[in-house]
Backbone as CSV, one residue per row, in Angstrom:
resi,resn,N_x,N_y,N_z,CA_x,CA_y,CA_z,C_x,C_y,C_z
1,MET,0.948,-1.309,-0.195,0.020,-0.033,-0.006,1.072,1.306,-0.091
2,LYS,0.286,2.281,-0.880,1.143,3.262,-0.713,0.219,4.455,0.109
3,PRO,1.008,5.365,0.705,0.406,6.369,1.470,0.046,7.544,0.272
4,VAL,-1.430,8.171,0.873,-2.132,8.742,-0.087,-2.326,10.399,0.536
5,ILE,-1.936,11.477,0.285,-2.304,12.844,0.570,-3.617,13.242,0.079
6,ARG,-4.287,13.999,0.539,-5.180,14.725,-0.181,-5.278,16.117,-0.176
7,LEU,-5.285,16.653,-1.243,-5.322,18.202,-0.872,-6.384,18.545,-1.520
8,ILE,-6.849,19.653,-0.429,-8.224,20.316,-0.762,-7.943,21.744,-1.221
9,ALA,-8.376,22.133,-2.376,-7.793,23.613,-2.671,-8.827,24.541,-2.271
10,GLN,-10.125,24.246,-1.397,-11.117,25.327,-0.776,-11.215,24.908,0.342
11,ALA,-11.281,25.734,1.348,-11.793,25.643,2.971,-13.005,24.749,2.815
12,GLU,-12.760,23.832,3.948,-14.094,23.446,4.318,-14.759,23.407,5.351
13,SER,-13.976,24.094,6.493,-14.400,24.453,7.629,-13.983,25.910,8.174
14,GLY,-14.324,26.084,9.069,-13.905,27.518,10.092,-13.287,26.985,11.132
15,ALA,-12.799,28.242,12.328,-12.375,28.038,13.157,-13.074,29.123,14.014
16,ILE,-13.046,28.964,15.667,-12.970,30.030,16.701,-11.757,29.958,17.373
17,THR,-11.088,31.483,17.458,-9.775,31.554,18.079,-10.298,32.573,19.393
18,GLY,-9.482,32.276,20.293,-9.705,33.803,21.349,-8.722,33.518,22.448
19,LEU,-9.060,34.403,23.502,-8.067,34.386,24.549,-8.381,34.823,25.978
20,VAL,-7.932,33.917,26.772,-8.535,33.618,28.154,-7.707,34.319,29.149
21,SER,-8.207,34.909,30.132,-7.652,35.839,30.938,-6.634,35.212,32.133
22,ASN,-7.283,33.988,32.481,-6.995,33.028,33.401,-6.117,31.734,33.058
23,PRO,-5.040,31.717,32.136,-4.865,30.422,31.568,-4.101,29.586,32.777
24,GLN,-3.822,30.154,33.864,-3.130,29.547,35.226,-3.832,28.592,35.655
25,ASP,-5.201,28.649,35.308,-6.392,27.757,36.088,-6.672,26.895,35.098
26,ASN,-5.828,26.381,33.867,-6.351,25.554,33.187,-7.718,25.667,32.406
27,PRO,-7.965,26.570,31.809,-9.207,26.224,31.485,-9.452,25.228,30.007
28,THR,-10.633,24.972,29.789,-11.110,24.233,29.056,-12.290,24.966,27.997
29,VAL,-12.172,25.122,26.564,-12.823,25.756,26.004,-13.791,24.803,25.003
30,TYR,-14.860,24.934,24.755,-16.291,24.205,24.065,-16.718,24.999,22.964
31,ALA,-16.967,24.554,21.911,-17.904,24.793,20.752,-19.153,24.173,21.111
32,ILE,-20.122,24.728,21.529,-21.338,23.981,21.213,-22.443,24.510,20.153
33,ALA,-23.025,23.239,19.523,-24.027,23.728,18.571,-25.612,22.954,18.773
34,GLU,-26.671,23.676,19.085,-27.533,23.290,19.657,-27.485,22.682,21.007
35,SER,-27.337,21.293,21.096,-27.167,20.795,22.474,-25.897,19.865,22.410
36,ASP,-25.104,19.841,21.528,-24.061,19.041,21.142,-22.688,19.656,21.217
37,THR,-21.713,19.339,21.991,-20.709,19.940,21.896,-19.794,19.217,20.649
38,VAL,-19.190,20.144,20.023,-18.865,19.855,18.288,-17.328,19.915,18.676
39,ALA,-16.826,20.304,19.266,-15.439,20.492,19.579,-14.826,21.021,20.820
40,SER,-13.617,21.035,21.451,-13.360,21.214,22.711,-11.589,21.382,22.525
41,SER,-10.816,22.156,23.548,-9.740,22.245,23.543,-9.201,22.922,24.778
42,PHE,-7.917,22.537,25.083,-7.122,23.189,26.189,-6.537,24.537,25.777
43,VAL,-6.582,25.606,26.737,-6.226,26.812,26.441,-4.445,26.864,26.878
44,ASP,-3.815,27.245,25.922,-2.244,27.533,26.217,-2.066,27.877,27.344
45,VAL,-1.295,27.464,28.152,-1.039,28.004,29.685,0.015,29.262,29.679
46,GLU,0.510,29.592,28.577,1.558,30.446,28.518,0.937,31.681,28.274
47,SER,0.281,31.945,27.041,-0.195,32.609,26.280,-1.806,32.909,26.426
48,GLY,-2.629,32.073,26.977,-3.973,32.277,27.074,-4.942,32.009,25.858
49,THR,-4.307,31.593,24.920,-4.970,31.436,23.536,-5.814,30.168,23.282
50,PHE,-6.314,29.926,22.374,-7.071,28.772,22.209,-7.509,28.785,20.587
51,THR,-7.617,27.540,19.892,-8.260,27.452,18.585,-9.223,26.249,18.809
52,LEU,-10.498,26.364,18.556,-11.516,25.265,18.069,-11.532,25.248,16.706
53,GLY,-11.011,24.297,15.966,-11.029,24.306,14.616,-11.824,23.211,13.914
54,PHE,-11.662,23.327,12.603,-12.445,22.303,11.661,-14.010,22.104,12.149
55,LEU,-14.413,23.521,12.427,-16.011,23.477,12.584,-16.571,23.789,11.178
56,PRO,-17.848,23.079,11.098,-18.888,23.404,9.882,-19.117,24.864,10.221
57,GLU,-19.780,25.295,9.192,-20.112,26.788,9.352,-21.557,26.726,10.131
58,GLY,-21.667,27.855,10.834,-22.795,27.586,11.636,-22.676,28.872,12.945
59,THR,-23.452,28.865,13.833,-23.527,29.427,14.931,-23.410,28.422,16.256
60,TYR,-22.459,28.898,17.138,-22.135,28.336,18.344,-22.283,29.299,19.387
61,THR,-22.076,28.426,20.501,-21.877,28.997,21.841,-20.569,28.336,22.281
62,VAL,-19.881,28.994,22.743,-18.416,28.810,23.358,-18.419,28.793,24.913
63,ALA,-18.260,27.986,25.167,-18.035,27.890,26.968,-16.861,27.782,27.130
64,VAL,-16.374,28.514,28.603,-15.177,28.320,29.069,-15.312,27.723,30.643
65,SER,-14.494,26.703,30.906,-14.559,26.057,32.264,-13.082,26.029,32.784
66,ASP,-13.074,26.225,34.102,-11.608,26.342,34.444,-11.662,24.927,35.708
67,THR,-10.516,24.816,36.182,-10.006,24.033,37.348,-10.699,24.478,38.787
68,THR,-11.138,25.888,38.935,-11.524,26.428,40.023,-13.048,26.439,40.178
69,GLY,-13.596,25.926,38.985,-15.072,26.003,39.306,-15.556,27.176,38.122
70,LYS,-14.755,28.022,38.143,-15.555,29.437,36.956,-15.906,28.695,35.536
71,SER,-16.660,29.249,35.181,-17.329,28.730,33.609,-17.750,30.490,33.370
72,ILE,-18.187,30.609,32.061,-18.558,31.474,31.502,-19.099,31.000,29.809
73,THR,-20.195,31.475,29.317,-20.630,30.971,28.450,-20.947,32.149,27.214
74,ASN,-20.742,32.443,25.909,-20.875,33.367,25.452,-21.779,32.785,23.950
75,PRO,-22.791,33.083,23.840,-23.486,32.413,22.622,-23.799,33.195,21.362
76,GLY,-23.861,32.740,20.166,-24.174,33.319,18.880,-22.609,33.837,18.365
77,ILE,-22.103,32.878,18.551,-20.847,32.904,17.649,-20.509,32.324,16.487
78,SER,-20.590,33.128,15.306,-20.816,32.716,13.865,-19.114,32.318,13.347
79,VAL,-19.404,31.327,12.552,-17.859,30.388,11.939,-18.686,30.708,10.413
80,ASN,-17.833,30.930,9.862,-18.124,30.935,8.455,-16.723,30.145,7.662
81,ILE,-16.681,29.496,6.660,-15.876,28.671,6.265,-14.648,29.341,5.305
82,GLY,-13.592,29.081,6.177,-12.383,29.924,5.557,-11.937,30.482,6.558
């Protein structure tokens, strides 16, 4: 068998990126569509940044929770392809 590499000339998904102000508390970020968690990511503890990638186009709620029990949600985040 030979390895196969698939190239896509056009983007098929989008991403949500952001910055969390308390990265030292090890937050986790979730992309929620309706009642389903579609993607999750840990926050970089050095920079506080995160990326939720490979998301289909649509509207999401972004939820962040950390190890201290703090959480926040931000509804109505739009993702466009590309």
